Backbone as a printed PyTorch tensor [residue, N CA C, xyz], in Angstrom:
tensor([[[ -4.0560,  -7.5600,  -8.5350],
         [ -3.7100,  -8.9540,  -8.7190],
         [ -3.8400,  -9.7290,  -7.4270]],

        [[ -3.6470, -10.9940,  -7.5480],
         [ -3.7430, -11.8720,  -6.3910],
         [ -2.3620, -12.2980,  -5.9290]],

        [[ -2.2950, -12.7400,  -4.6710],
         [ -1.0380, -13.2100,  -4.1010],
         [ -0.5490, -12.2920,  -2.9990]],

        [[  0.7300, -12.4350,  -2.6540],
         [  1.3390, -11.6200,  -1.6180],
         [  1.5590, -10.2100,  -2.1540]],

        [[  1.0600,  -9.2240,  -1.4310],
         [  1.1790,  -7.8240,  -1.8410],
         [  2.1310,  -7.0440,  -0.9470]],

        [[  2.4500,  -7.6010,   0.1970],
         [  3.3470,  -6.9390,   1.1250],
         [  3.5170,  -7.7900,   2.3620]],

        [[  4.2040,  -7.2220,   3.3400],
         [  4.4030,  -7.9500,   4.5860],
         [  4.7030,  -6.9810,   5.7150]],

        [[  4.5690,  -7.4960,   6.9160],
         [  5.0320,  -6.8130,   8.1170],
         [  6.3860,  -7.4490,   8.4330]],

        [[  7.4020,  -6.6430,   8.6940],
         [  8.7230,  -7.1710,   9.0330],
         [  9.0980,  -6.6570,  10.4150]],

        [[  9.3650,  -7.5950,  11.3420],
         [  9.6880,  -7.1730,  12.7070],
         [ 11.1860,  -6.9000,  12.8590]],

        [[ 11.5910,  -6.5220,  14.0560],
         [ 12.9730,  -6.1500,  14.3380],
         [ 13.9560,  -7.2770,  14.0370]],

        [[ 13.5060,  -8.5270,  14.1870],
         [ 14.3710,  -9.6760,  13.9140],
         [ 14.3730, -10.0670,  12.4350]],

        [[ 13.6120,  -9.3350,  11.6140],
         [ 13.5530,  -9.6440,  10.1860],
         [ 12.5160, -10.6880,   9.8250]],

        [[ 11.7130, -11.1140,  10.7940],
         [ 10.6650, -12.0950,  10.5130],
         [  9.5300, -11.4170,   9.7540]],

        [[  9.0790, -12.0590,   8.6880],
         [  8.0440, -11.4930,   7.8360],
         [  6.6980, -12.1770,   8.0610]],

        [[  5.6640, -11.3690,   8.0260],
         [  4.2930, -11.8530,   8.0760],
         [  3.6140, -11.2920,   6.8270]],

        [[  3.4300, -12.1540,   5.8250],
         [  2.8950, -11.7070,   4.5440],
         [  1.4100, -11.3860,   4.6110]],

        [[  1.0090, -10.4120,   3.7930],
         [ -0.3970, -10.0900,   3.6050],
         [ -0.6510,  -9.9300,   2.1150]],

        [[ -1.8940, -10.2010,   1.7270],
         [ -2.2020, -10.1460,   0.3020],
         [ -3.6870, -10.2350,   0.0160]],

        [[ -3.9700, -10.7330,  -1.1850],
         [ -5.3480, -10.7930,  -1.6620],
         [ -5.5240, -12.0520,  -2.4990]],

        [[ -6.6630, -12.7030,  -2.3570],
         [ -7.0010, -13.8520,  -3.1910],
         [ -8.5110, -14.0450,  -3.2070]],

        [[ -9.0770, -14.1010,  -4.3960],
         [-10.4880, -14.4280,  -4.5920],
         [-11.4300, -13.6420,  -3.6780]],

        [[-11.2290, -12.3430,  -3.6100],
         [-12.1230, -11.5010,  -2.8240],
         [-11.7940, -11.4050,  -1.3520]],

        [[-10.6780, -11.9990,  -0.9190],
         [-10.3350, -11.9950,   0.5060],
         [ -9.0380, -11.2460,   0.7620]],

        [[ -9.0650, -10.3870,   1.7820],
         [ -7.8440,  -9.7620,   2.2870],
         [ -7.2190, -10.7730,   3.2410]],

        [[ -5.9480, -11.0940,   2.9940],
         [ -5.2810, -12.1580,   3.7460],
         [ -4.1660, -11.6160,   4.6240]],

        [[ -4.0200, -12.1970,   5.8000],
         [ -2.8750, -11.9700,   6.6750],
         [ -2.3930, -13.3470,   7.0850]],

        [[ -1.1530, -13.6680,   6.7130],
         [ -0.6080, -15.0120,   6.9510],
         [ -1.5030, -16.0870,   6.3360]],

        [[ -1.9880, -15.8200,   5.1440],
         [ -2.8450, -16.7220,   4.3610],
         [ -4.2240, -16.9490,   4.9790]],

        [[ -4.5360, -16.2210,   6.0540],
         [ -5.8400, -16.3320,   6.6910],
         [ -6.7080, -15.1580,   6.2520]],

        [[ -7.9380, -15.4500,   5.8380],
         [ -8.8640, -14.3980,   5.4070],
         [ -9.2380, -13.5230,   6.5970]],

        [[ -9.0010, -12.2180,   6.4520],
         [ -9.3570, -11.2600,   7.4940],
         [-10.6730, -10.5620,   7.1540]],

        [[-10.9680, -10.4760,   5.8560],
         [-12.2110,  -9.8930,   5.3550],
         [-12.4400, -10.4650,   3.9650]],

        [[-13.6930, -10.6640,   3.6120],
         [-14.0000, -11.2390,   2.3070],
         [-15.3030, -10.6660,   1.7790]],

        [[-15.3310, -10.4360,   0.4660],
         [-16.5630, -10.0130,  -0.1920],
         [-17.1370, -11.2190,  -0.9190]],

        [[-18.4620, -11.3560,  -0.9550],
         [-19.0620, -12.5470,  -1.5640],
         [-18.8960, -12.6140,  -3.0820]],

        [[-18.8740, -11.4620,  -3.7470],
         [-18.7430, -11.4450,  -5.2100],
         [-17.6780, -10.4200,  -5.5810]],

        [[-16.4030, -10.8320,  -5.6310],
         [-15.3470,  -9.8600,  -5.9150],
         [-15.4730,  -9.2440,  -7.3030]],

        [[-15.1280,  -7.9790,  -7.3970],
         [-15.1410,  -7.2750,  -8.6680],
         [-14.0380,  -7.8340,  -9.5520]],

        [[-14.3220,  -8.0560, -10.8010],
         [-13.3330,  -8.5530, -11.7610],
         [-13.0380,  -7.4620, -12.7820]],

        [[-11.7660,  -7.1420, -12.9540],
         [-11.3550,  -6.1450, -13.9260],
         [-11.5750,  -6.6660, -15.3380]],

        [[-11.7520,  -5.7510, -16.2770],
         [-11.9470,  -6.1270, -17.6730],
         [-10.6960,  -6.6710, -18.3190]],

        [[ -9.5230,  -6.3160, -17.7730],
         [ -8.2660,  -6.8410, -18.3060],
         [ -7.3060,  -7.0750, -17.1450]],

        [[ -6.3780,  -7.9850, -17.3550],
         [ -5.3940,  -8.2830, -16.3210],
         [ -4.2940,  -7.2280, -16.3240]],

        [[ -3.9130,  -6.7550, -15.1680],
         [ -2.7910,  -5.8540, -15.0170],
         [ -2.8930,  -4.5070, -15.6830]],

        [[ -4.0340,  -3.8110, -15.5660],
         [ -4.1300,  -2.4990, -16.1960],
         [ -3.1850,  -1.5020, -15.5240]],

        [[ -2.8250,  -0.4280, -16.2250],
         [ -1.9860,   0.6000, -15.6060],
         [ -2.6900,   1.2360, -14.4070]],

        [[ -1.9020,   1.5470, -13.3790],
         [ -2.4420,   2.1680, -12.1650],
         [ -1.5340,   3.3260, -11.7700]],

        [[ -2.1280,   4.4940, -11.5690],
         [ -1.4200,   5.6440, -11.0100],
         [ -1.8470,   5.7610,  -9.5540]],

        [[ -0.9030,   5.6440,  -8.6400],
         [ -1.1740,   5.7430,  -7.2070],
         [ -0.8530,   7.1620,  -6.7680]],

        [[ -1.8220,   7.8290,  -6.1470],
         [ -1.6460,   9.2110,  -5.6920],
         [ -1.4660,   9.2260,  -4.1770]],

        [[ -0.4130,   9.9040,  -3.7190],
         [ -0.1350,   9.9870,  -2.2830],
         [  0.1270,  11.4300,  -1.8760]],

        [[ -0.0040,  11.6680,  -0.5680],
         [  0.3400,  12.9740,   0.0040],
         [  0.7000,  12.7600,   1.4610]],

        [[  0.9280,  13.8460,   2.1650],
         [  1.2860,  13.7410,   3.5800],
         [  0.1150,  13.2650,   4.4400]],

        [[ -1.0900,  13.2800,   3.9000],
         [ -2.2220,  12.7490,   4.6720],
         [ -2.5050,  11.2800,   4.3500]],

        [[ -1.6930,  10.6870,   3.4590],
         [ -1.7660,   9.2380,   3.2390],
         [ -1.0220,   8.5980,   4.4030]],

        [[ -1.7430,   7.9110,   5.2790],
         [ -1.1330,   7.3960,   6.5030],
         [ -1.6640,   6.0140,   6.8500]],

        [[ -0.8520,   5.2590,   7.5630],
         [ -1.2380,   3.9870,   8.1560],
         [ -1.8280,   3.0200,   7.1260]],

        [[ -3.1160,   2.7190,   7.2020],
         [ -3.7050,   1.7660,   6.2540],
         [ -3.6580,   2.3010,   4.8270]],

        [[ -3.6900,   3.6350,   4.6630],
         [ -3.5160,   4.2130,   3.3280],
         [ -2.1270,   3.9220,   2.7850]],

        [[ -1.1380,   3.9340,   3.6790],
         [  0.2160,   3.5820,   3.2710],
         [  0.3120,   2.1010,   2.9300]],

        [[ -0.4600,   1.2640,   3.6000],
         [ -0.4720,  -0.1640,   3.2490],
         [ -0.9870,  -0.3540,   1.8250]],

        [[ -1.9930,   0.4220,   1.4430],
         [ -2.5120,   0.3400,   0.0710],
         [ -1.4280,   0.7810,  -0.9130]],

        [[ -0.7520,   1.8880,  -0.6080],
         [  0.3260,   2.3560,  -1.4920],
         [  1.4330,   1.3100,  -1.5970]],

        [[  1.7930,   0.6820,  -0.4950],
         [  2.8210,  -0.3660,  -0.4910],
         [  2.3620,  -1.5620,  -1.3240]],

        [[  1.0800,  -1.8980,  -1.2460],
         [  0.5550,  -3.0550,  -1.9980],
         [  0.7530,  -2.8910,  -3.5020]],

        [[  0.8290,  -1.6550,  -3.9780],
         [  1.0310,  -1.4130,  -5.4080],
         [  2.5090,  -1.2850,  -5.7860]],

        [[  3.4030,  -1.1520,  -4.8000],
         [  4.8280,  -1.0290,  -5.1080],
         [  5.3320,  -2.3420,  -5.6920]],

        [[  6.1410,  -2.2410,  -6.7300],
         [  6.6920,  -3.4380,  -7.3590],
         [  5.7460,  -4.0990,  -8.3330]],

        [[  4.5490,  -3.5540,  -8.4790],
         [  3.5660,  -4.1070,  -9.4180],
         [  3.8780,  -3.5610, -10.8110]],

        [[  3.8410,  -4.4150, -11.8250],
         [  4.0490,  -3.9160, -13.1880],
         [  2.9820,  -2.8890, -13.5620]],

        [[  3.3070,  -2.0080, -14.4740],
         [  2.3790,  -1.0020, -15.0070],
         [  1.8130,  -0.0980, -13.9200]],

        [[  2.6430,   0.2270, -12.9280],
         [  2.2090,   1.0680, -11.8160],
         [  3.2500,   2.1450, -11.5590]],

        [[  2.7560,   3.3420, -11.3010],
         [  3.6450,   4.4710, -10.9720],
         [  2.9300,   5.3340,  -9.9380]],

        [[  3.7010,   5.8900,  -8.9910],
         [  3.0940,   6.7190,  -7.9490],
         [  3.4800,   8.1820,  -8.1490]],

        [[  2.5480,   9.0480,  -7.7290],
         [  2.6750,  10.4880,  -7.9290],
         [  2.2110,  11.2140,  -6.6710]],

        [[  2.8280,  12.3430,  -6.3590],
         [  2.3690,  13.1730,  -5.2520],
         [  3.4840,  13.5530,  -4.3170]],

        [[  3.1880,  13.4950,  -3.0280],
         [  4.1170,  13.8330,  -1.9630],
         [  4.4000,  12.5840,  -1.1270]],

        [[  5.5160,  12.5720,  -0.3890],
         [  5.7610,  11.4420,   0.5150],
         [  4.6060,  11.2650,   1.5030]],

        [[  4.3890,  10.0280,   1.9090],
         [  3.3060,   9.7220,   2.8420],
         [  3.7070,  10.1240,   4.2680]],

        [[  2.7680,   9.9710,   5.1860],
         [  2.9240,  10.4340,   6.5680],
         [  4.0580,   9.7230,   7.3150]],

        [[  4.3250,   8.4710,   7.0150],
         [  5.3820,   7.7400,   7.7090],
         [  4.8770,   6.8930,   8.8570]],

        [[  3.6290,   6.4490,   8.7600],
         [  3.0500,   5.5560,   9.7770],
         [  2.8720,   4.1620,   9.1890]],

        [[  3.8500,   3.7570,   8.3900],
         [  3.7780,   2.4640,   7.6990],
         [  4.2900,   1.3630,   8.6200]],

        [[  3.5250,   1.1470,   9.6750],
         [  3.9540,   0.2280,  10.7230],
         [  2.8130,  -0.6530,  11.1980]],

        [[  3.1970,  -1.7220,  11.8520],
         [  2.2470,  -2.5890,  12.5340],
         [  2.4350,  -2.3470,  14.0310]],

        [[  1.3380,  -2.2130,  14.7340],
         [  1.4000,  -1.9130,  16.1580],
         [  0.7510,  -3.0310,  16.9630]],

        [[  1.2170,  -3.1730,  18.1900],
         [  0.6810,  -4.1990,  19.0720],
         [  0.4640,  -3.6040,  20.4490]],

        [[ -0.6790,  -3.9520,  21.0530],
         [ -1.0130,  -3.4560,  22.3840],
         [ -0.3970,  -4.3820,  23.4360]],

        [[  0.2630,  -3.7610,  24.4000],
         [  0.8330,  -4.4860,  25.5280],
         [  0.2080,  -3.9430,  26.7990]],

        [[ -0.2340,  -4.8590,  27.6750],
         [ -0.8420,  -4.4480,  28.9420],
         [  0.2200,  -4.4710,  30.0310]],

        [[  0.2190,  -3.4170,  30.8270],
         [  1.1920,  -3.2510,  31.8920],
         [  0.6170,  -3.7660,  33.2090]],

        [[  1.4850,  -4.0310,  34.1950],
         [  1.0050,  -4.5870,  35.4710],
         [ -0.0690,  -3.7420,  36.1570]],

        [[ -0.0380,  -2.4220,  35.9610],
         [ -1.0290,  -1.5650,  36.6090],
         [ -2.3250,  -1.4600,  35.7920]],

        [[ -2.4760,  -2.3200,  34.7850],
         [ -3.6430,  -2.4100,  33.9030],
         [ -3.6980,  -1.2950,  32.8480]],

        [[ -2.6680,  -0.4690,  32.8260],
         [ -2.5510,   0.4890,  31.7200],
         [ -2.0950,  -0.2930,  30.4930]],

        [[ -2.1980,   0.3310,  29.3550],
         [ -1.7760,  -0.3260,  28.1200],
         [ -0.9240,   0.6320,  27.3080]],

        [[ -0.0430,   0.0510,  26.5190],
         [  0.7920,   0.8390,  25.6260],
         [  0.7690,   0.1710,  24.2500]],

        [[  0.6180,   0.9820,  23.2360],
         [  0.5690,   0.4890,  21.8630],
         [  1.9310,   0.7830,  21.2370]],

        [[  2.6900,  -0.2590,  20.9160],
         [  4.0420,  -0.0870,  20.4030],
         [  4.1550,  -0.5930,  18.9640]],

        [[  4.9890,   0.0840,  18.2020],
         [  5.2920,  -0.3750,  16.8520],
         [  6.1520,  -1.6260,  16.9580]],

        [[  5.7150,  -2.6900,  16.2880],
         [  6.4450,  -3.9540,  16.3510],
         [  6.9620,  -4.4100,  14.9900]],

        [[  6.5250,  -3.7410,  13.9180],
         [  6.9760,  -4.1290,  12.5850],
         [  6.7480,  -2.9680,  11.6190]],

        [[  7.4220,  -3.0230,  10.4860],
         [  7.2310,  -2.0300,   9.4230],
         [  6.7020,  -2.7330,   8.1810]],

        [[  6.1030,  -1.9530,   7.2920],
         [  5.6040,  -2.5080,   6.0330],
         [  6.7730,  -2.7630,   5.0840]],

        [[  6.6420,  -3.8220,   4.3120],
         [  7.5700,  -4.1140,   3.2160],
         [  6.7200,  -4.4480,   1.9930]],

        [[  7.2200,  -4.0850,   0.8160],
         [  6.4550,  -4.3670,  -0.3940],
         [  6.7140,  -5.7930,  -0.8930]],

        [[  6.1150,  -6.1390,  -2.0060],
         [  6.2190,  -7.4980,  -2.5530],
         [  7.6420,  -7.8720,  -2.9380]],

        [[  8.5320,  -6.8780,  -3.0970],
         [  9.9350,  -7.1650,  -3.4210],
         [ 10.7980,  -7.2660,  -2.1750]],

        [[ 10.2080,  -6.9610,  -0.9990],
         [ 10.9440,  -7.0130,   0.2540],
         [ 11.4790,  -5.6740,   0.7270]],

        [[ 11.3070,  -4.6110,  -0.0670],
         [ 11.7710,  -3.2840,   0.3320],
         [ 10.9230,  -2.7740,   1.4880]],

        [[ 11.5860,  -2.3230,   2.5380],
         [ 10.9000,  -1.8590,   3.7510],
         [ 10.6700,  -0.3510,   3.7050]],

        [[  9.6050,   0.0780,   4.4050],
         [  9.2140,   1.4900,   4.4300],
         [  9.0460,   1.9820,   5.8600]],

        [[ 10.1340,   2.0950,   6.6160],
         [ 10.0050,   2.5340,   8.0120],
         [  9.6480,   4.0070,   8.1600]],

        [[  9.8700,   4.7970,   7.1060],
         [  9.6300,   6.2390,   7.1850],
         [  8.5870,   6.7150,   6.1860]],

        [[  7.7590,   5.8290,   5.6920],
         [  6.7540,   6.1890,   4.7070],
         [  7.2190,   5.8930,   3.2930]],

        [[  6.4150,   6.3280,   2.3330],
         [  6.6480,   6.0120,   0.9240],
         [  6.8880,   7.3010,   0.1520]],

        [[  7.9840,   7.3470,  -0.5570],
         [  8.2680,   8.4730,  -1.4470],
         [  7.7560,   8.0660,  -2.8270]],

        [[  6.8930,   8.8790,  -3.4440],
         [  6.3430,   8.5050,  -4.7470],
         [  7.4150,   8.5170,  -5.8400]],

        [[  7.1250,   7.8170,  -6.9320],
         [  8.0380,   7.7930,  -8.0720],
         [  8.2420,   9.1910,  -8.6420]],

        [[  7.1860,   9.9820,  -8.6280],
         [  7.2760,  11.3450,  -9.1560],
         [  6.6720,  12.3220,  -8.1540]],

        [[  7.5160,  13.2300,  -7.6530],
         [  7.0590,  14.2490,  -6.7020],
         [  6.2550,  15.3040,  -7.4570]],

        [[  5.1030,  15.6460,  -6.9020],
         [  4.2710,  16.7250,  -7.4280],
         [  4.1480,  17.7450,  -6.3110]],

        [[  4.5760,  18.9610,  -6.5860],
         [  4.6060,  19.9950,  -5.5450],
         [  3.2120,  20.3820,  -5.0630]],

        [[  2.2740,  20.5980,  -5.9750],
         [  0.9330,  21.0390,  -5.5930],
         [ -0.0280,  19.8640,  -5.6630]],

        [[ -0.3450,  19.3130,  -4.5010],
         [ -1.2940,  18.1990,  -4.4470],
         [ -2.6520,  18.6580,  -3.9390]],

        [[ -2.8980,  19.9690,  -3.9640],
         [ -4.1590,  20.4990,  -3.4410],
         [ -5.3090,  20.3690,  -4.4290]],

        [[ -4.9990,  20.0880,  -5.6840],
         [ -6.0610,  20.0010,  -6.6850],
         [ -6.9420,  18.7790,  -6.4430]],

        [[ -8.1690,  18.8590,  -6.9030],
         [ -9.1060,  17.7580,  -6.6930],
         [ -9.1580,  16.8120,  -7.8820]],

        [[ -8.5690,  17.1960,  -9.0150],
         [ -8.5550,  16.3120, -10.1740],
         [ -7.2430,  15.5340, -10.2040]],

        [[ -7.1350,  14.6260, -11.1430],
         [ -5.9170,  13.8360, -11.2950],
         [ -4.7830,  14.7770, -11.7090]],

        [[ -3.6570,  14.7630, -11.0050],
         [ -2.5440,  15.6460, -11.3680],
         [ -2.0810,  15.3920, -12.8070]],

        [[ -1.6980,  16.4600, -13.4890],
         [ -1.2980,  16.3670, -14.8980],
         [ -0.2300,  15.3030, -15.1590]],

        [[  0.8330,  15.1850, -14.3370],
         [  1.8320,  14.1510, -14.6240],
         [  1.2510,  12.7280, -14.5720]],

        [[  0.3340,  12.4830, -13.6410],
         [ -0.2950,  11.1590, -13.5490],
         [ -1.1850,  10.9160, -14.7690]],

        [[ -1.9580,  11.9140, -15.1440],
         [ -2.8370,  11.8020, -16.3140],
         [ -2.0110,  11.5570, -17.5810]],

        [[ -0.9240,  12.3090, -17.7450],
         [ -0.0540,  12.1520, -18.9160],
         [  0.5340,  10.7490, -18.9680]],

        [[  1.0030,  10.2540, -17.8220],
         [  1.5750,   8.9020, -17.7700],
         [  0.5200,   7.8660, -18.1330]],

        [[ -0.6690,   7.9760, -17.5310],
         [ -1.7320,   7.0080, -17.8240],
         [ -2.0920,   7.0140, -19.3070]],

        [[ -2.2650,   8.1970, -19.8830],
         [ -2.6480,   8.2810, -21.2920],
         [ -1.5520,   7.7900, -22.2340]],

        [[ -0.3220,   7.6960, -21.7130],
         [  0.7770,   7.1440, -22.4910],
         [  0.8370,   5.6370, -22.4640]],

        [[ -0.0060,   5.0170, -21.6530],
         [ -0.0330,   3.5500, -21.5500],
         [ -1.0050,   2.9940, -22.5810]],

        [[ -0.5940,   1.9690, -23.3120],
         [ -1.4230,   1.4500, -24.4060],
         [ -2.7990,   0.9840, -23.9230]],

        [[ -2.8890,   0.4060, -22.7410],
         [ -4.1830,  -0.0580, -22.2310],
         [ -5.1500,   1.0770, -21.9500]],

        [[ -4.6440,   2.2980, -21.8340],
         [ -5.5060,   3.4530, -21.5480],
         [ -5.9190,   4.1930, -22.8290]],

        [[ -5.4690,   3.7100, -23.9680],
         [ -5.7740,   4.3790, -25.2360],
         [ -6.7640,   3.5880, -26.0740]],

        [[ -7.4130,   2.6220, -25.5180],
         [ -8.3720,   1.8080, -26.2960],
         [ -9.6220,   2.5600, -26.5970]]])
């Protein structure tokens, strides 16, 4: 969907929203990347199963956060790596630099994820290459997936 999908929240609680609109990835309503012809789904709001594991990290966690709070969405797998943060480079007087975490991800409802994302349903064995059975069962139970 379009609109605000999440935000960066700093130590003072200040939020910097990010989202999607008309083919553009937005940060503070400014297009950061855009595709000329965005893909259009065949139906609005189809069911989505989000799969995560311990190797889901950083920008992968941002994608998982973008789906949190979305209707017809459920996550499956293992907790993510815990790098759900925004970092900023600071230059020191000796010209060295340090990259520090300055904010954490928050979902569209405002829930923050300083330690990563725990899926709705834990799946012990995430080594398989196909869709895990619980995710497949959930998807097939959704009316939009039975057409």
